[in-house]
N, C-alpha and C positions, 0 to 999 in steps of 0.2 A: 696066412702066415702063422707059423707055429713057433712059440717061444717056450724054451725048456725051463725047467725049474731054476737052474743056476742063473739064467738071464733075468728071471723075475726077481730073484733075491738081489742081484747086482743093481737092477733098476730101482728097487725100493731103497737100498742103501744110498745110492747116488742121489735120490730125491729127498728122502726123509732125514738123512744125516745133516745136510746143510740147513734144511728147514728147522729142525730142532735146535741147531746151533744159533740160528738167527733169533728164534723165539726165546732162547735162553738169554741172549744178550739184551733183548728188548725188555724182558721181565726184570732182569738184574738192574738195568738202568732205571726202570720205573720204581723199584724198591729203593734204590739209592737216592733218587730225587725225593721220594716221599719221606725217607728217613732224614734227609738234610733239611727239608721243610719243617718237619715235626721237631727236629732238634733246635731250630731257630725260634720256635714259638715261645718257649719259656724266657728266652733272652729278650724278646720284644715285649712280653707282658711285664716281666720284672727285670729291668736292666741291672747289671752288676754294679755294686757300689764302687766308688773310687778306691784304689789301693792306697791313696795318700791319707785316708782317715784312720790314723793309728790309734786315736783316743778311744774308739769303740771296740778295739781289739781286747780280748780277755787278757792277753799277755801284757799289754801296755797298762791295764788297770792294776794288775797284780804287782808290777814293778814300781808303781808310783807310791 
C-alpha cells in the first residue's frame, strides 16, 4: 500500500490536531485547579476580619 505525501499530512493533522486540543484542555484545567487551590490557602490561614468592626478602621479613628 502506497500512501502519498498529501495523505500523510492529512492523517497527521487528523490525529495530532484533536490530540493537542485535548492536551491543552487538560493542562488548562490543571492550572485552573491549582490556582484556585493556591488562592484559597491564604484565606484558610488568615481568615478575613469582619467588616462590622469599624473601630479598627483608620478612617473611623480620624473622624472620632
